[in-house]
N, C-alpha and C positions, 0 to 999 in steps of 0.2 A: 329198587328199597333201598336206603341207607341201613348202616351196620356199624358195630364197633370199628371198623378199618377207616369210615369217612369222618370219626372224630378230630379234634383238632392236634390233638398229641400225636394221632398217626400220619393224619396230613402234611404234619411239618417233617416227620420222620422220613415220609415219601418225597418230600421234597429235598430233602437235604441228601438222599438217597438216588434220586434222578433227575434232580433239577424240575422245574417248572415249566410245564406242558403247554404249548401253543395252542390256542383255544381253537376249535372247529370254524370254517368259515369267515376266518379273519380277512378284511377287506381289505388290509394293509399288507397281504402277501409278498406282493411285487417289490412294495417300498422296504420290505425289512430285508428281501434279498438283496436289493440295491444299496441298502444301509450297512449289511457284515462287507459286501463288496469292495465297497466306499471305504470303510474302516481297513481292509486287510491291504489297500492301495496306500492308503495313508501311514499304515506300519513300515511298510515297504520304503515309502518316500523320506519318512523319519530314519530310517537305518541309515539309506544313503546319506543322508543328510550330516550324520555323526561320521561317515566315513570321511566326506569333506573335510569336516571341521579336525581331524585327526591328520588328514596328510596335510591341510594347508599349514598345521603348525608346524608340521617337519617341513615343509618346503621354507615357511619365512626361516628357520633355521638354519637351514643349508644354504640359503643364499647369502646370508649374514656370514657363515663360517666362509664362504668363496670370497667374499670381501676381505674377510680378515686375512686369512693366509692371502690371498694373491698380494696384500700390502706389504706383510711381514716376508715371503719372498723376495719383492724386488726393493724393498727398504728395511732391512732389518733393525733401526732404529725406531720404526712403527710400531707402537702398542696397540692400535685399533684402525679399522677400516671402515668407520660409520661415524665418525668425528668429522664436519665439515672443514677440509686442509688446503680448499683453493688457494688461501692468502698463503701459507707458505712457501718460499722460494725453494726450501730446500725438496720438495714435493713434486715431481712430474706433472704436469697438466695431466697428461692421460688418467694416471691415478687418482688425482684430486678429483676430477670429473666422476671415476668410477666411485668414488667415494660418496660424493654428495648424492649421486644417482642411487646407491645401495642405504644413503640415510633417508631417502625418499620413499624408497621400496620399502624399509621397515614400517615406515608410517603409512603405506597402502596397506600392505599385508595385515597391520592390525585393522587397518577400517573393512579387510575383506573378511576377518576374524567377527567382525562386528555385524556385517552383513549377512552371514550365516547365522548367528546367534539369533536374528531377527527373523530369519526364517525357520530358525528351531521354535520360537516363542508363538508363532503364529502356527505352527503346525501343534505344539502343546495344546493350546487354545483349542482349535478344532478338535484333537482328538478329546480333548478334556467334553467336550458336548456331544461329540457323538459316542462317548463311553456311559454320557447320562442319560441319553436319549435310549442306549441299548439297557438301560437300568429301567427306566422306564414303560418298557415295552414289556419287560418282566412282571414289572408290578402290575401292567395294566391284564397280562396273561392270567395271573394270578385273580387279578378281581373278577375275571370272567367265570373263572375258575370254582369264586367262591359264591358267585350269583349261581351258578348251576348248582351247587351242593345245597343252597336254602330254597333253591326253586322245587328239586327233587323231595326236602325234607320236608317244607311246608305242605307240597301235595300229601305228604305221608300222614303228617300230624290231622292235615284236614279230613282225612277218609275215616283216620281211628275217632275224631271226635263228633265224626258225622254218628259213626257205627254207635256210639255211646248214646247218645241222644235220643238215635232210633231205639236202641234196646233199652231205655229208660234209667241206665246207671247214671251214677254220678257224674259230673263232666266240668268240676271247674277246674281240677287239675291241666285236664287236658286243654280247657280252654288256655290255660293262662299261658300255656307250654307253645299251643299253638300262636297265641299271640305275640310271644318274646322272638318267636323265631320270624314271624312276620315283620316285626321291626326289623331284624337283622338282614333279613331278605332286602327290604327297601333302601334300608343303608346300602348293604353292597352293591345293589343297583343304580344307587346316587354316584357312588366312589367309582361305579364302572363307565358310568357314563362319562364323568369328568376327566377320567383317563383317556377312555376313547376320543374327547374332544381335543385336551390338549396334545397327546400323543402324535394325534393325525395331523394336527396345525405344525408340531415341533418336524417332524419327520418329515413335511413338505417342505416347510423352510429351508431346513438341512440340507436337501437333496436340491431343491430346487437354486440354491447360491454358492452349489460345488464349484461352477465353475470360477465364478468370483474367486474366492475363497482360496482353490488351489493356485489362481491365477494371481493373487497377492503373495504367495508363497513364493512362485516362480520370478515376481519380479524382485522379492528380498534374495531370491539365488543368484539372478540376473548383475545382481550388484557386486558379486564376489566373481573374481575372475583373476587368474597370473596376472599381475601388474605389467604393463607394457612395458614399465620404464625400467624393468630386469633385461629386456632383449635391448632395450639402449644402452643400458651398463656393459652389456658384453661387448656389443659392437664396438664403444671406445675402446675397449681393454684389445680387441682383435686389431681392429685399427693400427692402434699404435704399435704392435707387434710386427704385423705386416708393413710399415711403412719405416720402420726402423726408428723412429724419432716422434718428436713431440710436437713438432712445427706444427703440423696440418691439424692436431686435434681442435684448436680454435676454430676451424670451419666448419666441425660438426656437430650438426642439430639435433639436440636431446631432446627428445618429443617426450613432456611428463604428462601423468595424468593425475 
């Protein structure tokens, strides 16, 4: 039986206080649970990507500082460690090569940040689609609740109208009220059916593509990594120090990435 507590104002108030209730016998119960889990994992992945971005920016700065301080310690006249200095006769070959490699690392580090940014963009787009789908699920729950409301209400109005007809009472207003709510009932049912179809299609698509979509994110993250030229730079510097001279530096193969 409907009451004052079932009018639109009260229904809106209850929704603000308690949220939208999931409708009973939802055939997408399992899919909804999987979507919530998927959303949670994406948020965790997003947080780790943010940490990687911050760490990579710090690492880039640290390695450039290593290059600068190493050059300045060995050559007080030097003002920077990232300029190409292989052609200068007053700079030892070891530090010239080191400078060139650090310059290459700086460029690669920027590329790493770009790769991480690409992964971040893919996560944001996917997260946006999942959030939209969750909103659609809530709209679907609300639509089912509205259908139930009008189903109960029209049944009661039908009974009242029937009673008036049987008692011979004037029933024009009762008939108008019944017809008006029957129209609302049909509109609510049509909207509910539309949401059922679209949400079922979208949730199947999102969950069905999760391996491919996450794979695209992993591929973008995979392009990030500590640049291999970093170890080459350090190896050049250590080799120079260990041998006590620059004569053998020319025989070192620098692996560029």
